[in-house]
PDB file of N, H, CA, C and O in Angstrom:
ATOM      1  N   MET A   1     105.931  47.874 -93.154  1.00  0.00           N
ATOM      2  CA  MET A   1     105.112  47.335 -94.225  1.00  0.00           C
ATOM      3  C   MET A   1     105.909  47.390 -95.526  1.00  0.00           C
ATOM      4  O   MET A   1     106.600  48.369 -95.808  1.00  0.00           O
ATOM      5  N   ASN A   2     105.799  46.332 -96.301  1.00  0.00           N
ATOM      6  H   ASN A   2     105.237  45.537 -96.072  1.00  0.00           H
ATOM      7  CA  ASN A   2     106.447  46.276 -97.605  1.00  0.00           C
ATOM      8  C   ASN A   2     105.428  46.738 -98.646  1.00  0.00           C
ATOM      9  O   ASN A   2     104.460  46.033 -98.931  1.00  0.00           O
ATOM     10  N   GLU A   3     105.649  47.922 -99.210  1.00  0.00           N
ATOM     11  H   GLU A   3     106.435  48.495 -98.978  1.00  0.00           H
ATOM     12  CA  GLU A   3     104.701  48.516-100.155  1.00  0.00           C
ATOM     13  C   GLU A   3     104.459  47.630-101.376  1.00  0.00           C
ATOM     14  O   GLU A   3     103.321  47.497-101.825  1.00  0.00           O
ATOM     15  N   GLU A   4     105.501  47.033-101.909  1.00  0.00           N
ATOM     16  H   GLU A   4     106.426  47.142-101.544  1.00  0.00           H
ATOM     17  CA  GLU A   4     105.332  46.204-103.098  1.00  0.00           C
ATOM     18  C   GLU A   4     104.489  44.969-102.790  1.00  0.00           C
ATOM     19  O   GLU A   4     103.584  44.627-103.551  1.00  0.00           O
ATOM     20  N   THR A   5     104.782  44.303-101.684  1.00  0.00           N
ATOM     21  H   THR A   5     105.517  44.581-101.065  1.00  0.00           H
ATOM     22  CA  THR A   5     103.993  43.135-101.267  1.00  0.00           C
ATOM     23  C   THR A   5     102.538  43.534-101.061  1.00  0.00           C
ATOM     24  O   THR A   5     101.628  42.823-101.488  1.00  0.00           O
ATOM     25  N   PHE A   6     102.323  44.652-100.417  1.00  0.00           N
ATOM     26  H   PHE A   6     103.061  45.230-100.070  1.00  0.00           H
ATOM     27  CA  PHE A   6     100.980  45.170-100.151  1.00  0.00           C
ATOM     28  C   PHE A   6     100.232  45.431-101.456  1.00  0.00           C
ATOM     29  O   PHE A   6      99.093  44.993-101.615  1.00  0.00           O
ATOM     30  N   ASN A   7     100.861  46.141-102.390  1.00  0.00           N
ATOM     31  H   ASN A   7     101.787  46.497-102.261  1.00  0.00           H
ATOM     32  CA  ASN A   7     100.218  46.459-103.666  1.00  0.00           C
ATOM     33  C   ASN A   7      99.922  45.214-104.494  1.00  0.00           C
ATOM     34  O   ASN A   7      98.851  45.109-105.091  1.00  0.00           O
ATOM     35  N   VAL A   8     100.856  44.274-104.534  1.00  0.00           N
ATOM     36  H   VAL A   8     101.726  44.359-104.049  1.00  0.00           H
ATOM     37  CA  VAL A   8     100.647  43.033-105.274  1.00  0.00           C
ATOM     38  C   VAL A   8      99.496  42.239-104.662  1.00  0.00           C
ATOM     39  O   VAL A   8      98.679  41.662-105.379  1.00  0.00           O
ATOM     40  N   SER A   9      99.441  42.215-103.344  1.00  0.00           N
ATOM     41  H   SER A   9     100.105  42.684-102.762  1.00  0.00           H
ATOM     42  CA  SER A   9      98.375  41.497-102.652  1.00  0.00           C
ATOM     43  C   SER A   9      97.007  42.096-102.971  1.00  0.00           C
ATOM     44  O   SER A   9      96.051  41.364-103.229  1.00  0.00           O
ATOM     45  N   ILE A  10      96.912  43.418-102.954  1.00  0.00           N
ATOM     46  H   ILE A  10      97.688  44.013-102.744  1.00  0.00           H
ATOM     47  CA  ILE A  10      95.647  44.084-103.300  1.00  0.00           C
ATOM     48  C   ILE A  10      95.264  43.765-104.732  1.00  0.00           C
ATOM     49  O   ILE A  10      94.107  43.443-105.004  1.00  0.00           O
ATOM     50  N   ARG A  11      96.200  43.846-105.640  1.00  0.00           N
ATOM     51  H   ARG A  11      97.140  44.108-105.420  1.00  0.00           H
ATOM     52  CA  ARG A  11      95.910  43.583-107.061  1.00  0.00           C
ATOM     53  C   ARG A  11      95.455  42.140-107.280  1.00  0.00           C
ATOM     54  O   ARG A  11      94.543  41.899-108.071  1.00  0.00           O
ATOM     55  N   LYS A  12      96.067  41.190-106.602  1.00  0.00           N
ATOM     56  H   LYS A  12      96.808  41.386-105.959  1.00  0.00           H
ATOM     57  CA  LYS A  12      95.658  39.781-106.709  1.00  0.00           C
ATOM     58  C   LYS A  12      94.234  39.604-106.202  1.00  0.00           C
ATOM     59  O   LYS A  12      93.430  38.900-106.814  1.00  0.00           O
ATOM     60  N   PHE A  13      93.929  40.247-105.080  1.00  0.00           N
ATOM     61  H   PHE A  13      94.582  40.819-104.583  1.00  0.00           H
ATOM     62  CA  PHE A  13      92.580  40.153-104.523  1.00  0.00           C
ATOM     63  C   PHE A  13      91.560  40.750-105.482  1.00  0.00           C
ATOM     64  O   PHE A  13      90.527  40.134-105.746  1.00  0.00           O
ATOM     65  N   LEU A  14      91.835  41.941-106.005  1.00  0.00           N
ATOM     66  H   LEU A  14      92.674  42.441-105.791  1.00  0.00           H
ATOM     67  CA  LEU A  14      90.892  42.596-106.919  1.00  0.00           C
ATOM     68  C   LEU A  14      90.726  41.813-108.222  1.00  0.00           C
ATOM     69  O   LEU A  14      89.631  41.765-108.782  1.00  0.00           O
ATOM     70  N   LYS A  15      91.798  41.208-108.700  1.00  0.00           N
ATOM     71  H   LYS A  15      92.688  41.248-108.246  1.00  0.00           H
ATOM     72  CA  LYS A  15      91.705  40.383-109.910  1.00  0.00           C
ATOM     73  C   LYS A  15      90.810  39.178-109.650  1.00  0.00           C
ATOM     74  O   LYS A  15      89.963  38.839-110.477  1.00  0.00           O
ATOM     75  N   LYS A  16      90.995  38.534-108.510  1.00  0.00           N
ATOM     76  H   LYS A  16      91.683  38.809-107.838  1.00  0.00           H
ATOM     77  CA  LYS A  16      90.167  37.382-108.140  1.00  0.00           C
ATOM     78  C   LYS A  16      88.702  37.791-108.046  1.00  0.00           C
ATOM     79  O   LYS A  16      87.827  37.098-108.564  1.00  0.00           O
ATOM     80  N   VAL A  17      88.437  38.911-107.388  1.00  0.00           N
ATOM     81  H   VAL A  17      89.149  39.474-106.967  1.00  0.00           H
ATOM     82  CA  VAL A  17      87.064  39.403-107.250  1.00  0.00           C
ATOM     83  C   VAL A  17      86.474  39.714-108.616  1.00  0.00           C
ATOM     84  O   VAL A  17      85.336  39.338-108.901  1.00  0.00           O
ATOM     85  N   GLY A  18      87.230  40.391-109.458  1.00  0.00           N
ATOM     86  H   GLY A  18      88.154  40.697-109.227  1.00  0.00           H
ATOM     87  CA  GLY A  18      86.737  40.778-110.778  1.00  0.00           C
ATOM     88  C   GLY A  18      86.403  39.583-111.647  1.00  0.00           C
ATOM     89  O   GLY A  18      85.328  39.535-112.245  1.00  0.00           O
ATOM     90  N   ILE A  19      87.294  38.629-111.727  1.00  0.00           N
ATOM     91  H   ILE A  19      88.167  38.668-111.241  1.00  0.00           H
ATOM     92  CA  ILE A  19      87.094  37.448-112.568  1.00  0.00           C
ATOM     93  C   ILE A  19      85.947  36.596-112.026  1.00  0.00           C
ATOM     94  O   ILE A  19      85.086  36.152-112.785  1.00  0.00           O
ATOM     95  N   SER A  20      85.937  36.372-110.725  1.00  0.00           N
ATOM     96  H   SER A  20      86.636  36.733-110.108  1.00  0.00           H
ATOM     97  CA  SER A  20      84.873  35.551-110.125  1.00  0.00           C
ATOM     98  C   SER A  20      83.520  36.228-110.243  1.00  0.00           C
ATOM     99  O   SER A  20      82.522  35.567-110.528  1.00  0.00           O
ATOM    100  N   SER A  21      83.470  37.537-110.028  1.00  0.00           N
ATOM    101  H   SER A  21      84.280  38.074-109.796  1.00  0.00           H
ATOM    102  CA  SER A  21      82.211  38.269-110.128  1.00  0.00           C
ATOM    103  C   SER A  21      81.669  38.224-111.549  1.00  0.00           C
ATOM    104  O   SER A  21      80.475  38.005-111.755  1.00  0.00           O
ATOM    105  N   GLN A  22      82.536  38.430-112.523  1.00  0.00           N
ATOM    106  H   GLN A  22      83.506  38.609-112.356  1.00  0.00           H
ATOM    107  CA  GLN A  22      82.093  38.396-113.917  1.00  0.00           C
ATOM    108  C   GLN A  22      81.514  37.037-114.269  1.00  0.00           C
ATOM    109  O   GLN A  22      80.466  36.957-114.909  1.00  0.00           O
ATOM    110  N   ARG A  23      82.183  35.973-113.859  1.00  0.00           N
ATOM    111  H   ARG A  23      83.035  36.038-113.338  1.00  0.00           H
ATOM    112  CA  ARG A  23      81.716  34.611-114.133  1.00  0.00           C
ATOM    113  C   ARG A  23      80.338  34.382-113.511  1.00  0.00           C
ATOM    114  O   ARG A  23      79.447  33.846-114.169  1.00  0.00           O
ATOM    115  N   GLU A  24      80.158  34.775-112.268  1.00  0.00           N
ATOM    116  H   GLU A  24      80.883  35.210-111.733  1.00  0.00           H
ATOM    117  CA  GLU A  24      78.884  34.576-111.573  1.00  0.00           C
ATOM    118  C   GLU A  24      77.758  35.363-112.232  1.00  0.00           C
ATOM    119  O   GLU A  24      76.649  34.852-112.394  1.00  0.00           O
ATOM    120  N   ILE A  25      78.043  36.602-112.609  1.00  0.00           N
ATOM    121  H   ILE A  25      78.944  37.016-112.477  1.00  0.00           H
ATOM    122  CA  ILE A  25      77.030  37.429-113.271  1.00  0.00           C
ATOM    123  C   ILE A  25      76.656  36.826-114.619  1.00  0.00           C
ATOM    124  O   ILE A  25      75.473  36.730-114.945  1.00  0.00           O
ATOM    125  N   GLU A  26      77.644  36.422-115.401  1.00  0.00           N
ATOM    126  H   GLU A  26      78.605  36.500-115.136  1.00  0.00           H
ATOM    127  CA  GLU A  26      77.372  35.821-116.711  1.00  0.00           C
ATOM    128  C   GLU A  26      76.511  34.574-116.573  1.00  0.00           C
ATOM    129  O   GLU A  26      75.547  34.402-117.319  1.00  0.00           O
ATOM    130  N   GLN A  27      76.844  33.710-115.634  1.00  0.00           N
ATOM    131  H   GLN A  27      77.627  33.850-115.028  1.00  0.00           H
ATOM    132  CA  GLN A  27      76.065  32.488-115.433  1.00  0.00           C
ATOM    133  C   GLN A  27      74.643  32.791-114.996  1.00  0.00           C
ATOM    134  O   GLN A  27      73.701  32.160-115.475  1.00  0.00           O
ATOM    135  N   ALA A  28      74.476  33.748-114.095  1.00  0.00           N
ATOM    136  H   ALA A  28      75.242  34.261-113.706  1.00  0.00           H
ATOM    137  CA  ALA A  28      73.142  34.107-113.610  1.00  0.00           C
ATOM    138  C   ALA A  28      72.304  34.724-114.720  1.00  0.00           C
ATOM    139  O   ALA A  28      71.115  34.423-114.829  1.00  0.00           O
ATOM    140  N   VAL A  29      72.894  35.573-115.540  1.00  0.00           N
ATOM    141  H   VAL A  29      73.860  35.817-115.451  1.00  0.00           H
ATOM    142  CA  VAL A  29      72.164  36.190-116.646  1.00  0.00           C
ATOM    143  C   VAL A  29      71.764  35.129-117.669  1.00  0.00           C
ATOM    144  O   VAL A  29      70.619  35.103-118.121  1.00  0.00           O
ATOM    145  N   ASN A  30      72.691  34.265-118.032  1.00  0.00           N
ATOM    146  H   ASN A  30      73.621  34.286-117.665  1.00  0.00           H
ATOM    147  CA  ASN A  30      72.367  33.214-119.001  1.00  0.00           C
ATOM    148  C   ASN A  30      71.251  32.302-118.496  1.00  0.00           C
ATOM    149  O   ASN A  30      70.361  31.928-119.260  1.00  0.00           O
ATOM    150  N   LYS A  31      71.294  31.949-117.232  1.00  0.00           N
ATOM    151  H   LYS A  31      72.018  32.252-116.611  1.00  0.00           H
ATOM    152  CA  LYS A  31      70.252  31.110-116.648  1.00  0.00           C
ATOM    153  C   LYS A  31      68.911  31.837-116.654  1.00  0.00           C
ATOM    154  O   LYS A  31      67.884  31.245-116.986  1.00  0.00           O
ATOM    155  N   ALA A  32      68.919  33.115-116.289  1.00  0.00           N
ATOM    156  H   ALA A  32      69.754  33.596-116.020  1.00  0.00           H
ATOM    157  CA  ALA A  32      67.670  33.889-116.266  1.00  0.00           C
ATOM    158  C   ALA A  32      67.078  34.022-117.664  1.00  0.00           C
ATOM    159  O   ALA A  32      65.858  33.988-117.821  1.00  0.00           O
ATOM    160  N   ILE A  33      67.912  34.172-118.667  1.00  0.00           N
ATOM    161  H   ILE A  33      68.904  34.200-118.540  1.00  0.00           H
ATOM    162  CA  ILE A  33      67.425  34.245-120.042  1.00  0.00           C
ATOM    163  C   ILE A  33      66.836  32.898-120.456  1.00  0.00           C
ATOM    164  O   ILE A  33      65.756  32.850-121.045  1.00  0.00           O
ATOM    165  N   GLU A  34      67.529  31.814-120.155  1.00  0.00           N
ATOM    166  H   GLU A  34      68.406  31.852-119.677  1.00  0.00           H
ATOM    167  CA  GLU A  34      67.036  30.468-120.479  1.00  0.00           C
ATOM    168  C   GLU A  34      65.699  30.181-119.808  1.00  0.00           C
ATOM    169  O   GLU A  34      64.834  29.533-120.397  1.00  0.00           O
ATOM    170  N   GLU A  35      65.527  30.657-118.588  1.00  0.00           N
ATOM    171  H   GLU A  35      66.230  31.184-118.110  1.00  0.00           H
ATOM    172  CA  GLU A  35      64.300  30.417-117.833  1.00  0.00           C
ATOM    173  C   GLU A  35      63.195  31.423-118.162  1.00  0.00           C
ATOM    174  O   GLU A  35      62.089  31.335-117.628  1.00  0.00           O
ATOM    175  N   GLY A  36      63.499  32.372-119.040  1.00  0.00           N
ATOM    176  H   GLY A  36      64.397  32.443-119.474  1.00  0.00           H
ATOM    177  CA  GLY A  36      62.505  33.356-119.437  1.00  0.00           C
ATOM    178  C   GLY A  36      62.307  34.488-118.439  1.00  0.00           C
ATOM    179  O   GLY A  36      61.347  35.251-118.553  1.00  0.00           O
ATOM    180  N   LYS A  37      63.184  34.605-117.481  1.00  0.00           N
ATOM    181  H   LYS A  37      63.964  33.986-117.388  1.00  0.00           H
ATOM    182  CA  LYS A  37      63.073  35.674-116.485  1.00  0.00           C
ATOM    183  C   LYS A  37      63.629  36.993-117.003  1.00  0.00           C
ATOM    184  O   LYS A  37      63.255  38.064-116.525  1.00  0.00           O
ATOM    185  N   LEU A  38      64.519  36.910-117.977  1.00  0.00           N
ATOM    186  H   LEU A  38      64.823  36.040-118.365  1.00  0.00           H
ATOM    187  CA  LEU A  38      65.065  38.082-118.654  1.00  0.00           C
ATOM    188  C   LEU A  38      64.930  37.883-120.159  1.00  0.00           C
ATOM    189  O   LEU A  38      64.933  36.756-120.655  1.00  0.00           O
ATOM    190  N   GLU A  39      64.813  38.996-120.870  1.00  0.00           N
ATOM    191  H   GLU A  39      64.811  39.911-120.466  1.00  0.00           H
ATOM    192  CA  GLU A  39      64.745  38.927-122.332  1.00  0.00           C
ATOM    193  C   GLU A  39      66.126  39.028-122.971  1.00  0.00           C
ATOM    194  O   GLU A  39      66.345  38.550-124.085  1.00  0.00           O
ATOM    195  N   GLY A  40      67.044  39.650-122.257  1.00  0.00           N
ATOM    196  H   GLY A  40      66.866  40.038-121.353  1.00  0.00           H
ATOM    197  CA  GLY A  40      68.382  39.842-122.807  1.00  0.00           C
ATOM    198  C   GLY A  40      68.603  41.252-123.320  1.00  0.00           C
ATOM    199  O   GLY A  40      69.633  41.537-123.931  1.00  0.00           O
ATOM    200  N   THR A  41      67.649  42.132-123.079  1.00  0.00           N
ATOM    201  H   THR A  41      66.813  41.901-122.582  1.00  0.00           H
ATOM    202  CA  THR A  41      67.771  43.525-123.518  1.00  0.00           C
ATOM    203  C   THR A  41      67.781  44.500-122.339  1.00  0.00           C
ATOM    204  O   THR A  41      67.839  45.715-122.531  1.00  0.00           O
ATOM    205  N   GLU A  42      67.726  43.967-121.135  1.00  0.00           N
ATOM    206  H   GLU A  42      67.680  42.980-120.979  1.00  0.00           H
ATOM    207  CA  GLU A  42      67.595  44.790-119.937  1.00  0.00           C
ATOM    208  C   GLU A  42      68.898  45.503-119.569  1.00  0.00           C
ATOM    209  O   GLU A  42      69.990  45.159-120.021  1.00  0.00           O
ATOM    210  N   THR A  43      68.714  46.508-118.728  1.00  0.00           N
ATOM    211  H   THR A  43      67.826  46.788-118.361  1.00  0.00           H
ATOM    212  CA  THR A  43      69.814  47.129-118.008  1.00  0.00           C
ATOM    213  C   THR A  43      69.562  46.812-116.544  1.00  0.00           C
ATOM    214  O   THR A  43      68.526  47.178-115.989  1.00  0.00           O
ATOM    215  N   LEU A  44      70.506  46.136-115.927  1.00  0.00           N
ATOM    216  H   LEU A  44      71.348  45.839-116.377  1.00  0.00           H
ATOM    217  CA  LEU A  44      70.318  45.652-114.567  1.00  0.00           C
ATOM    218  C   LEU A  44      71.078  46.521-113.560  1.00  0.00           C
ATOM    219  O   LEU A  44      72.262  46.796-113.754  1.00  0.00           O
ATOM    220  N   PRO A  45      70.414  46.952-112.495  1.00  0.00           N
ATOM    221  CA  PRO A  45      71.138  47.668-111.448  1.00  0.00           C
ATOM    222  C   PRO A  45      72.054  46.692-110.723  1.00  0.00           C
ATOM    223  O   PRO A  45      71.702  45.529-110.521  1.00  0.00           O
ATOM    224  N   ALA A  46      73.218  47.165-110.337  1.00  0.00           N
ATOM    225  H   ALA A  46      73.504  48.110-110.501  1.00  0.00           H
ATOM    226  CA  ALA A  46      74.169  46.299-109.644  1.00  0.00           C
ATOM    227  C   ALA A  46      74.803  47.055-108.483  1.00  0.00           C
ATOM    228  O   ALA A  46      74.950  48.277-108.519  1.00  0.00           O
ATOM    229  N   ARG A  47      75.170  46.308-107.465  1.00  0.00           N
ATOM    230  H   ARG A  47      75.050  45.316-107.435  1.00  0.00           H
ATOM    231  CA  ARG A  47      75.864  46.883-106.315  1.00  0.00           C
ATOM    232  C   ARG A  47      76.926  45.892-105.841  1.00  0.00           C
ATOM    233  O   ARG A  47      76.682  44.688-105.749  1.00  0.00           O
ATOM    234  N   MET A  48      78.087  46.421-105.549  1.00  0.00           N
ATOM    235  H   MET A  48      78.284  47.398-105.623  1.00  0.00           H
ATOM    236  CA  MET A  48      79.181  45.637-104.992  1.00  0.00           C
ATOM    237  C   MET A  48      79.552  46.273-103.659  1.00  0.00           C
ATOM    238  O   MET A  48      79.703  47.491-103.568  1.00  0.00           O
ATOM    239  N   THR A  49      79.699  45.458-102.639  1.00  0.00           N
ATOM    240  H   THR A  49      79.577  44.468-102.713  1.00  0.00           H
ATOM    241  CA  THR A  49      80.095  45.959-101.331  1.00  0.00           C
ATOM    242  C   THR A  49      81.486  45.443-100.997  1.00  0.00           C
ATOM    243  O   THR A  49      81.744  44.240-101.038  1.00  0.00           O
ATOM    244  N   LEU A  50      82.373  46.363-100.667  1.00  0.00           N
ATOM    245  H   LEU A  50      82.164  47.341-100.634  1.00  0.00           H
ATOM    246  CA  LEU A  50      83.731  46.027-100.257  1.00  0.00           C
ATOM    247  C   LEU A  50      83.822  46.181 -98.747  1.00  0.00           C
ATOM    248  O   LEU A  50      83.523  47.240 -98.195  1.00  0.00           O
ATOM    249  N   MET A  51      84.243  45.105 -98.090  1.00  0.00           N
ATOM    250  H   MET A  51      84.486  44.245 -98.538  1.00  0.00           H
ATOM    251  CA  MET A  51      84.458  45.161 -96.646  1.00  0.00           C
ATOM    252  C   MET A  51      85.844  44.608 -96.357  1.00  0.00           C
ATOM    253  O   MET A  51      86.245  43.588 -96.917  1.00  0.00           O
ATOM    254  N   VAL A  52      86.566  45.285 -95.487  1.00  0.00           N
ATOM    255  H   VAL A  52      86.240  46.114 -95.032  1.00  0.00           H
ATOM    256  CA  VAL A  52      87.898  44.833 -95.093  1.00  0.00           C
ATOM    257  C   VAL A  52      87.915  44.716 -93.574  1.00  0.00           C
ATOM    258  O   VAL A  52      87.792  45.704 -92.850  1.00  0.00           O
ATOM    259  N   GLY A  53      88.070  43.481 -93.116  1.00  0.00           N
ATOM    260  H   GLY A  53      88.169  42.678 -93.703  1.00  0.00           H
ATOM    261  CA  GLY A  53      88.094  43.229 -91.680  1.00  0.00           C
ATOM    262  C   GLY A  53      89.204  43.993 -90.984  1.00  0.00           C
ATOM    263  O   GLY A  53      90.254  44.252 -91.572  1.00  0.00           O
ATOM    264  N   ASP A  54      88.977  44.341 -89.770  1.00  0.00           N
ATOM    265  H   ASP A  54      88.124  44.130 -89.292  1.00  0.00           H
ATOM    266  CA  ASP A  54      89.915  45.054 -88.901  1.00  0.00           C
ATOM    267  C   ASP A  54      90.148  46.512 -89.315  1.00  0.00           C
ATOM    268  O   ASP A  54      90.822  47.251 -88.597  1.00  0.00           O
ATOM    269  N   LEU A  55      89.602  46.937 -90.463  1.00  0.00           N
ATOM    270  H   LEU A  55      89.054  46.337 -91.046  1.00  0.00           H
ATOM    271  CA  LEU A  55      89.757  48.326 -90.887  1.00  0.00           C
ATOM    272  C   LEU A  55      88.433  49.080 -90.844  1.00  0.00           C
ATOM    273  O   LEU A  55      88.393  50.289 -91.073  1.00  0.00           O
ATOM    274  N   ASN A  56      87.364  48.371 -90.554  1.00  0.00           N
ATOM    275  H   ASN A  56      87.397  47.388 -90.369  1.00  0.00           H
ATOM    276  CA  ASN A  56      86.033  48.969 -90.517  1.00  0.00           C
ATOM    277  C   ASN A  56      85.679  49.687 -91.813  1.00  0.00           C
ATOM    278  O   ASN A  56      85.054  50.747 -91.802  1.00  0.00           O
ATOM    279  N   ILE A  57      86.089  49.091 -92.927  1.00  0.00           N
ATOM    280  H   ILE A  57      86.597  48.230 -92.936  1.00  0.00           H
ATOM    281  CA  ILE A  57      85.752  49.635 -94.242  1.00  0.00           C
ATOM    282  C   ILE A  57      84.537  48.887 -94.769  1.00  0.00           C
ATOM    283  O   ILE A  57      84.519  47.657 -94.814  1.00  0.00           O
ATOM    284  N   LYS A  58      83.543  49.635 -95.159  1.00  0.00           N
ATOM    285  H   LYS A  58      83.558  50.634 -95.122  1.00  0.00           H
ATOM    286  CA  LYS A  58      82.387  49.078 -95.858  1.00  0.00           C
ATOM    287  C   LYS A  58      81.950  50.118 -96.868  1.00  0.00           C
ATOM    288  O   LYS A  58      81.367  51.142 -96.510  1.00  0.00           O
ATOM    289  N   ILE A  59      82.236  49.851 -98.134  1.00  0.00           N
ATOM    290  H   ILE A  59      82.710  49.020 -98.425  1.00  0.00           H
ATOM    291  CA  ILE A  59      81.958  50.796 -99.202  1.00  0.00           C
ATOM    292  C   ILE A  59      81.101  50.103-100.255  1.00  0.00           C
ATOM    293  O   ILE A  59      81.423  49.004-100.705  1.00  0.00           O
ATOM    294  N   ASP A  60      80.009  50.755-100.642  1.00  0.00           N
ATOM    295  H   ASP A  60      79.747  51.648-100.277  1.00  0.00           H
ATOM    296  CA  ASP A  60      79.154  50.242-101.707  1.00  0.00           C
ATOM    297  C   ASP A  60      79.500  50.937-103.014  1.00  0.00           C
ATOM    298  O   ASP A  60      79.707  52.150-103.053  1.00  0.00           O
ATOM    299  N   PHE A  61      79.560  50.157-104.077  1.00  0.00           N
ATOM    300  H   PHE A  61      79.392  49.172-104.046  1.00  0.00           H
ATOM    301  CA  PHE A  61      79.763  50.672-105.420  1.00  0.00           C
ATOM    302  C   PHE A  61      78.518  50.328-106.222  1.00  0.00           C
ATOM    303  O   PHE A  61      78.163  49.155-106.340  1.00  0.00           O
ATOM    304  N   ASP A  62      77.854  51.333-106.775  1.00  0.00           N
ATOM    305  H   ASP A  62      78.142  52.285-106.679  1.00  0.00           H
ATOM    306  CA  ASP A  62      76.633  51.127-107.541  1.00  0.00           C
ATOM    307  C   ASP A  62      76.925  51.339-109.016  1.00  0.00           C
ATOM    308  O   ASP A  62      77.762  52.160-109.391  1.00  0.00           O
ATOM    309  N   GLY A  63      76.216  50.581-109.843  1.00  0.00           N
ATOM    310  H   GLY A  63      75.537  49.914-109.538  1.00  0.00           H
ATOM    311  CA  GLY A  63      76.362  50.723-111.277  1.00  0.00           C
ATOM    312  C   GLY A  63      75.268  49.994-111.997  1.00  0.00           C
ATOM    313  O   GLY A  63      74.275  49.594-111.389  1.00  0.00           O
ATOM    314  N   THR A  64      75.437  49.818-113.279  1.00  0.00           N
ATOM    315  H   THR A  64      76.243  50.143-113.773  1.00  0.00           H
ATOM    316  CA  THR A  64      74.469  49.081-114.086  1.00  0.00           C
ATOM    317  C   THR A  64      75.203  48.097-114.989  1.00  0.00           C
ATOM    318  O   THR A  64      76.368  48.289-115.340  1.00  0.00           O
ATOM    319  N   ILE A  65      74.489  47.044-115.350  1.00  0.00           N
ATOM    320  H   ILE A  65      73.544  46.888-115.065  1.00  0.00           H
ATOM    321  CA  ILE A  65      74.992  46.055-116.291  1.00  0.00           C
ATOM    322  C   ILE A  65      74.020  46.040-117.459  1.00  0.00           C
ATOM    323  O   ILE A  65      72.849  45.697-117.300  1.00  0.00           O
ATOM    324  N   GLU A  66      74.510  46.412-118.627  1.00  0.00           N
ATOM    325  H   GLU A  66      75.462  46.690-118.757  1.00  0.00           H
ATOM    326  CA  GLU A  66      73.671  46.485-119.820  1.00  0.00           C
ATOM    327  C   GLU A  66      73.792  45.194-120.601  1.00  0.00           C
ATOM    328  O   GLU A  66      74.899  44.733-120.881  1.00  0.00           O
ATOM    329  N   LEU A  67      72.663  44.609-120.952  1.00  0.00           N
ATOM    330  H   LEU A  67      71.764  44.983-120.724  1.00  0.00           H
ATOM    331  CA  LEU A  67      72.666  43.351-121.702  1.00  0.00           C
ATOM    332  C   LEU A  67      72.626  43.587-123.212  1.00  0.00           C
ATOM    333  O   LEU A  67      72.947  42.692-123.994  1.00  0.00           O
ATOM    334  N   GLU A  68      72.235  44.784-123.612  1.00  0.00           N
ATOM    335  H   GLU A  68      71.974  45.511-122.977  1.00  0.00           H
ATOM    336  CA  GLU A  68      72.216  45.083-125.040  1.00  0.00           C
ATOM    337  C   GLU A  68      72.561  46.526-125.266  1.00  0.00           C
ATOM    338  O   GLU A  68      72.600  46.980-126.409  1.00  0.00           O
TER     339      GLU A  68
END
């Protein structure tokens, strides 16, 4: 295994996940505010699940997203 290739690959994947996740959350929050489903002052519970095929990894990460 090439450690550098492995590390770069993981970082690229995590960057893609981070940027895409942020965009999706922002769009969903803005839409919910526009539709009156959120006021914009909430703290939202959040969960991210990481799964890696062939490694039997399934890890949940819990947190919150504060709107104000």
